[in-house]
N, C-alpha and C positions, 0 to 999 in steps of 0.2 A: 647491467643493473644500473638504477639511477643512483647518483652520487648524493652527499649531503648538501652540495651547492644547488641541487634541482629540488631541494626539499620546500614545500609550501608550509607557511608557518601561520597559525590561527590562534585566537585567543578566546577563551570562554568555551561554555557546554553547548551553546546554540548550535543546531545543524549538524551535530556530532555524526549521525549515520551517514548524511549526504557527502561529509568529507572523506570518511572511511570508504564509501562505496565508490565515489569517483576516483580516490587514491588507487583501489584495487583495480579498477577498468584502465586507468590511464598509466598505471606503473610507476605513478610519482610519489614519494614518500611524503607524509604529513608529520608536522610536529604542531600539537595542540597544547598550549600552556594556559596557566591561570584559570583552571577548571574549578569553578566554585570556591575561589580562595577566600571569599568573604562569609561564606557559609559557616554556621556552626559546626557542621560536619563536612569539611572540604573534600575535594577530589571527586572521582568519578563514581557514580551510584552503581549499586548492584546489577540493575538491569543493563548498564552499558558494559559493565565487564562482561555480563553474560553474552551481549552482542560481540564483543572482541573475541571471546572464546568460539563463538560460532564461526566468525571469519578465518579463525585460525583452522577450524575443522574441514572447512571447504576450500582452502587454498594449501599450496605446497611451498615452503620456503619463506613463510611471512615472519618478519622479525618485529616483535612487539616489545618496546621498553617503557614501563611506567615508573615514575618516581616514588620515594616511599609514601609521601603523603597523598598520592594518587591526583595530583593537581597538573602534571605533566605527562603527555603521552606522545611517544614517537613511534609512527607506524610506517613499516617498510613493507610494501605489499610483495607477496610471492606470485605463483601463478595459480590461477583458478582450476582446482583439480576435480572437485565434485564426486560422484560415486554414491554409495548408500551411507547415509549418516543419520544419527541421533542425536538430538538436543533437547535438554529440559531448560525451557525458557524462564527466566526469572519472573515471578508472578506479580512483581510490581507493575508490568506492563504485559499487555496481550501478546498473543501469538502474531497478530496483524503487525505489530512493531517490527518484528523479526522478518515476516514473510515479505513486506514492502521492499526490503532491501534484496531480498532472494530473488524477487521478480527481475530486479535490475541486472543480476549477475548470473543467473541460472542459465542463460542461452549461450553464454561464452565459456563454459566449463570443458574441460577435457573429456570428462566422461558424463553422460546424463546423470542429473541430480535425482536422487530419491531420498527425501528427508523427512524423517519422523520428528514432529515438534511437539512438546508437552507442555501444558501451562494453562494459561486462560485463554478461552476461544472469543468471549463477548465481554467487553467492558465499555465504560463510558468515553474513554480516552482514545484509544486506537481504533482504527477500522477492524471490523470484524471478519472471521474466515468468510462468511457467508457473502458479504459485500464485495470482497477480494475476488471470490469465486465467480460472482456474477458480472462484475465489471472489469477487473484488470485482464482476466484470461481472454475475452473476446477482443479487448484492445491489442494485447500482444499478438494475436491471430493475425491481425491487420497487417501487421509488419513482417509476417511470414513465418513466426515461431508457432509451429503446429506440429502435432503428431499424435500418435495413438495413446502415448503415455504422458500427456498435458493435462494434469487435473489437480484438483485439491479434494481430499475426501475428509470428511469430519467423522472420526470414529467416536470420540466422546466429546461432550461439551463440557467446559469448565467455566464457571462464573467467579469473578473475585469475591472475597478476599483469599480463597485457598486454591482456586482453580481445579486440576484434575482433569483438563481436556486432552485430548490427543487428535492430532492433525497429521496426514500425509500429503506432501507436495511433491509432485514429480514433473520434470521438465526436460524436454528433449534438448539438444545442443544445435546450433546453427552456425554456419560459416560466415554468412553475411546476412544483413537485414535488407527489407525492401524499402525504398522510399514510399511516403504516403501522401495523399491529398485528401485531408478530411476537411472540407470547407462548407458542406451542406448537412446541417444537424438533422432535417427532416422534422416531421411532426410526431408526437407522442401517439403511439399506437395501442399499447398495452402496459399494464403494471402488473408486476410480479413480486412476491414477498415470501418472508418466512416468519412466523411468529413462534418463538421459541420459548420453552419453559423447562426448568430443571428444579427438581426437589421442592415443587409447590403444586398446587391442585391443577390437573389437566385444563380445567374449565377456563384457567386465566387466558390460554391461547385464544379460545374463541372469542373471549370479552375483548381482546387486544384487535382482533380481525374485524369485529363488528364496529368498534369505534373508528378504525381507519377507513373502513368502507364508507362509513356515514359522511366523511369528508371528501373522498375521492369519487364516489359514485356520481356526484354532481357534475363531474368532468368527462366521465369516461365509463363505458360499460364493462370494457375488456379488463376485468381486475381479479386475480386469483392469488389468495394469500394462503400458503401452506401452514399448518399448525404441526410443529415438531415438538413433541414431548418425550424426551429421552428418560428411562427409568433405570434404576439399579446402578451397576457399575459405570454405565455409559453417561450417567447424569452429572459426574463430577463430584465435588466435596461440598459445593456451597449452594444454596437455594437462588433463585434468579429467573428473570425473564426479560424479554426485549423483542424488537420487531426490526426487520430489515428489509426496505423497499426498493425496488429498482424499476425505473420507467425505460422503456425500450421504444426508439422511434423508428420511423419508416425506413431510415437509412442505416438502421443497425448500430446506432449510438446509444449508449447506456448512461443514465444518470441515477444517482443512488442517494439514499438518506436512512439513517438508522438511529435507534435510541435503545438503551439498556436501563434496567432498574438499578437503583442504587445498592452498592454491595452491603452484605447483612451487617446491621450494627453501625452504618455510617449513613448520615444524611436522614432527611425525611422521607417516609414512605410513599411511593407514588403509586396511585390506582392504575390498572390495567387500561381502562378507558381513557384515562388522561394521557398515557403514553401512547396509545394508539393514535389519538388525534394530533398530538404534538409531532409524532413522526410523520403523518400524512402532511402536515403543514410544512415541515422540512423538505419534504420531497417537492412540494409546489414551489417553494422557495428555490431549490436547487434548479427546477425546470425553468423558473424565471431567470435565473442567471445564465442557464443554457449553455450553448457550445457544443462540440461534438465529442468532448471529453469531460467528465464531471470533475469538480475542484479537488477530489480525492486523488485521481490519477493524472493531474496535470503533469506533475514532475516525470512521472514515468513515460509519458508520451514524449515529452520533450528530450528526454534522455535517449529513446529509441530513434528518434530523428536524428540527433547529433551522430549517434553511431551507426546511421545507415550509410547506404553507398553514396558515392560522390555525386549526388543528385539532389534537385531541389524537393524539400518536403514542406508542405503547408498544414496547418492545423487552426481550425477556429475555436477559441475557448471563450467562455464567459469572463467575468472579472477575475484578474489573477489573484490568488491567495499570496500572502506575506511568504509563506514556504516556497512557492514557486518563483517568486520574485528573487530570493535569495539563491535558489538553485540555478537560475539563469547566470547570475554572477559567478556561482562556482564553475559552471560549465565553460564560462569565458576564461577562468584561472587554469582549470585543468586541461581542457582541449582546444583552447583559443577559438572558440565558436561563438560567434556573434549573431543573434536573431535579429530579424527585422520585424518590428512590431506595428501593426496598422490598427488604428480604431475603426470599428465597422458598426453601423446602425442599420436595422431593417425598418423600413417604414410599415410593411404589412403586419410584422410580428412584434407585437410589444414585448418588452422585456428588457432585461439589464443590456449595457452597452458590452459589445463583444470585441474581442482582440484576435486579429489574425497573425499568426506568428509563422515566419519563413526562414528556412535556414537550408544550408547545404551541408549534408553529412560529410563525415570525415573519412568514410570508407574504412570504418573500423573492421578488421576482420579477425575471426577467432584463431589466434596462433596456436592454440593449445590442441585444437582439433586435428586429428590426423586425416590425412585424405586418402581415401581408400581406392 
């Protein structure tokens, strides 16, 4: 077990999930102090406490110490255990906030993870379950994480502020990950999407689809946007609507964008037509940024490259998000892995400047998984 001297120390509440997830994978304890000390209500928020409880449920032997004011957290990771778990997510953040971290940890459990998460499925802050299902799962399959029970099922939708959604995520375990070479993003061949609405008129979904198509049809004929209108108990407890769009390339890369309506009683009312057009423009902006992985999943791709076999992995990304840049620093702290970054510009394709990231995996193997 790691001792106190091996402990990494951080200050503040930024990148809280990154530190906890990497601590769990590397086995190095972390101490985070000065969490919102200058706020009117200092300490960790309810959604962060819910995240810590989730980590405690999927691991065995984790030691967590939080001081009385909640401004200092000591986290000593245990072994990833997995199994069948249920968790009620805090409705301040959506289920996507918790799922993003589970994607990083699930392949390295002792038992295949099957987790039921309840709360908000779609909001304006975190990635929705629809986008994660359409982009993160195909990305993980490229690293050799695959199996019949590798899926996300949306049983109920829940919009903020009250939530009421329910999602099941199941993932098989893997002993080792494959190295990847994702250097050619290819060209956009089709766009798929989901226009969802709950506790509002079913007509809203059609209005969103028409507005989005009015922008996207100028570029591409192969566009199909599903309308998903859930009723009764499956529609959660709050009204709302939104749109998730995913562009697939000829090389099997996925770029995504999404928008959701403002929570009931908060902010100005947004028209379905405006939401559809804005979301379509966001997708075009993401396509302009380009790369083999969209901005949302950059850090997941870099983590899986780091944990891969001791071989070279390469991935071409669009401009790095601030979250990804900090993630690269954390990977160096926890795993001593340094990426080589090269700037790339393509003459024939206009778009943002790309970055080619290269690293050698650490050969991380799933110690919990028993060999049959």
